[in-house]
N, C-alpha and C positions, 0 to 999 in steps of 0.2 A: 039849672043843673047842666053840667057839660055832658054832651053826648058821650056815651061810653065808647072807649077806643075799640075800634073794630080789630078783631084778631082773626087771622087765617086759621082754619081748622088744622090740627096737627097732621102732618103728612106721614102716611104710612110708608115704611121702608119697603121698597119693591123687593119681592122675593128673588133670590138669585136664580138665574136661568140654569137649565141643565148644562148649557154650554159653559157657564162660569164654573160650575162644579167640576166638569170634565172638559177641559180645554181641548183635549185630543179627540173628542167625540166628532164623528164624521157624519155627513148627510146620509141618511138611509141606514145608519147603524141600528141594530136591533135593541131597543130599550127593554123589550121583554127578556132578551138574553141576559142583559146586565142585571135585571131583577132576579132572574132564575139563578144566576151565579152569586147572588147576594152582594153584588157590588153596589147596587142601588136598593134602597128600601122600596116597599110596595107603593109608597107615596112619591117615588121618583127622586129621593134625596140620596146623596152619597153616603154610603156606609163607611164610617171613619175607620173601622177595623180593617177594611180591605184597601185603604188608600195606598199604602206602600206596595201591597201586592199588585195592584192595578198599574202603578207607575213602573214596576219592573216588567210586567207583561207588555205594556205599551212600548217601552224602550226596546224590548226584544223583538216585537213586531216590526219596529222601525228598521232593525237590522235584517229581518228575515224576508220581508215583502219584496225588496229588490231582487233577492236571490230566486224567489218563486217566479217573479216576472221574467227573469233571465232564462230560467229553464223552460217556462211556457213558450217564450219567444223562439227558443231553439227547436223544441219538438212538439209544440201544440198540445202538451199535456204536462201535468206536474203532480207528484205524489210526495207527501210528507209523512214521516213517522215520528211521533213524539213519545219519547221513553220516560218512564216514571211520571206518567201524565197526571196522576192524582185526580183532581176534579176537572181536569182538562180546560182550565182557564185559557191557556195559550192556544190550544187546538180550536176551541170554540170561537175565540176572538179572531184568529186567523181565517177561519172559515167564513165568518160573518163579513170581514173586511176585504177578503181577497177571493176565496173560492166561490162564494155565493153568486158572484157576478158571472162566473164561467159556466159552461155546460159540461165541462170535463174537469178532472182533477179530484184527488181524494186526500183525506186526512185520516190517519190511523193513530188512535190513542192507545198506548201499550202500558198497562198498569196491572200489577200483581194482585191488588185488592179487589176481589170480585164485587163487593158492594158498591165501590166507586164506579166500576165499569157498568154495572146495572143502572145506576142513576144517570150516568152520562148517556147511555143508550136511550133511556126514556126521554131525556131532555132533547137529544138530537131528533127524535121522532116527533116530539111536540112542536119543535121549531121548523120541521121540514128540512133539516140539514141531511139530505139523503145520501150524500157522498162522504159522510163521516162514519167510521167504524171503530169499535173499541174491543180490544182483546184482553181478556183476563189471563195474563201469562207473564213470565219473566222475559227479560231481554234475550237471554240465551235460547229459550224455547221459541221465541218469536222468529228466529232465523229460519226455522223450517215449518212455521205455522201454516196450515192449509188455507186459512182465511186472509193471509197477507200476500199482497202482490209481490212478484219478484222485482219489479222496477220501483226502487225507492230513490227519489232525487235529493231530498233534503231530510237530514236526521237532526232532531233537536232533543236536548235533555236539559231541563231547567231544574237545578238543585237536586240532581240525582245523587243520592248519598253514597259516600265511600266508593266502592269498586263498581257501582252501577254506571258511573260515567265511563269507566273503562269498557264495560260491557256494551254501552252505546257506541263507543268508538269501534269496537270489534264488529258490531252489527253493521255500522256504516261502511267499514272496509269490505266486509263480506258482500254487501249489496252494491259496492262500487258507487256509493252515493256521490253526487256532484258537490254537495255542501254538507258540512256538519257545523251545528251551532250549539255550543256546550257552555253551561254555567255550573261548574263543579261545586260539590258541597261535602263537608265532613269527611275529608280524606284521613283515614286512620291506618290503613294497611302499611304504608311505607314507614310511618312513625313507629309502629309496632316492631318492625324489623330493625329500625335504627336503635330502639331501646335494647333489644336483645343483644346487639353487637356493640354496644357502647364502650364496654371496657376494652375490647380488642381495638376499636377505632381510635380511642384516646391514646392507646399505647403506640399506635402506628403513625398518627398524624395530628398536629395541633388543630387542623381544620375541624376535627370532631368537637371542638369547643362550641361550634355553631349549634350543636344539638345536645350539649351535655345536660343542661337543665330541662326538667320536664316540660315547661311551657315552651321553651325554644324547640324541643323535640317535636312537639305538636305542630308549631307554626312552620318550622323548617320542613317537616315531613309533608305538610300541605303544599308548601311552595315547590319542593322538588318533585312532588307527584305531578303537578301541572307542567313543569319543565320537561319531565320524561314523556308526558302525553304529547306535548308539542313536537318533540323530537321523533316520537313514534309516527305521528301523522306526516311529518316532513320526509321521513325515511320511506313512507309509502306513497310519496308523490304529491302530497298536498302542500300548498302554501298556507301559512298560518299567520293570523293576526290575533294579538292578545290585547284586550282593552278593558276598561271598566264598563259595567252594565249600567249602573245608576250611581248616584252619590253614596258615599259610605254611611250617611245618616239613614239610608233606607234599608241597607242590607250589608252585613259583614262578609257574606259570601257573594262577592261582587265581580269576580273575574270572568270575563267572557272570552271564550276561545272560538274563533271563526276559522274554519278550514275549507279551502277551495281545491278541488281535485284537478290534477293535470297541469300544474304550472311550475313544477319543480324539475329542473334538468337532472339527468342521471348522476352527475358528479355531486350535486347537492344532496341527493337522496343517500348516496353512499356515505358522504361526510356526516350527515345527520345520524345514520345508523351506527357509524363508528363512535361518535360522541355519546350516543345513548349507551352503548356497551361499556364505554370507558367510565361513565358516571356510575353505572350499576356496579362496576368492579371497584372503583375508588371509594364508594360510600358503603361498601359491604352489603349491597342489595342484590347479590347474584341469585338469591332464591326467587327473585321476582322477574327473572329473565323471560319466562314464558308469558308473563302478563304483558310486557312491553315490547318484546321482540316477536314479530309475526313471521 
C-alpha cells in the first residue's frame, strides 16, 4: 500500500487587523472612544453602518487639523466650536487626535437636543476629555452663553440643516473666528422664496428657467445659497475655498466651504458685497437681505 499523501492542515485566514479596518487609525488613538461612538463593535470590528460617517469625519479632520495647528502656533492656545454637533463625532475625534496631546485648548459642542448633550458630557467624563464642553442651546443663543468663551478660533458645522449653517456663519463673524469649516445641508429657505416669486421672475428674465421646475428650484436654490454664503464671507474679509468633502458615493451633501479670516483686500470685500446685493436683487431674493448682508 502506498503511503497516504501528506496534506498540510487547512490554513486559517488571519483576521484583519484594526489598522486594515481603519487605515487612518493613528498610534495612540482611543479604541474605547471608537467603541463608545459605535464606530467599532465591542469586539473591535468596524461597524458597517458608520463607515460612510467615519470617512466623512476623517476627511474633515484632515482639513481642520492644520488650521488648529496654525492657530496654536500663533497664540499658544486654540478653541473650536462645533455647531449642530449631534453626537459630537467630529469634536470627540478632533479632541482625541489633536487636543488630547496639549495642555491647553478647548472644544465646545453646541447642540439643541438636550439628550445628545447629556450623553456627550457623560462620555467626555468617562474618557477624561476634560477640556470638552457641551451646550444644550441654539446657535443664536450660544453667542451670549455664559459657559462659552469669548475667544473662538475655529468654527465648524457639519451637515447643519437649512439656515443653521447661516447661523454658524453669523456666530463665526461675531466671534471674529480665524477659520470657518462648513458642510451645508438641506438648504430650503432660498428655494422657498424662488418658488413664491417664480411667475414674476419668468416674466422678467429667461434665466428664471433655471428654477422653473420644482426639482430645479430645489437644486438651484441649494446652489445659490452656498454662492451667497461665500460672497457674504468674502465681503467680511475672509478668503474662501470651496471643494468636495468626500466622494459623491458617500454623501450627496458634499460641499465643503473653508473660510480664512484676514486675507481679503478692501477692494475685494467691496466687490463681493456689491455682487451679493446684485444677485439678491436679480433673483428676487430681496427679502433675504438681512440674512446675507451683515
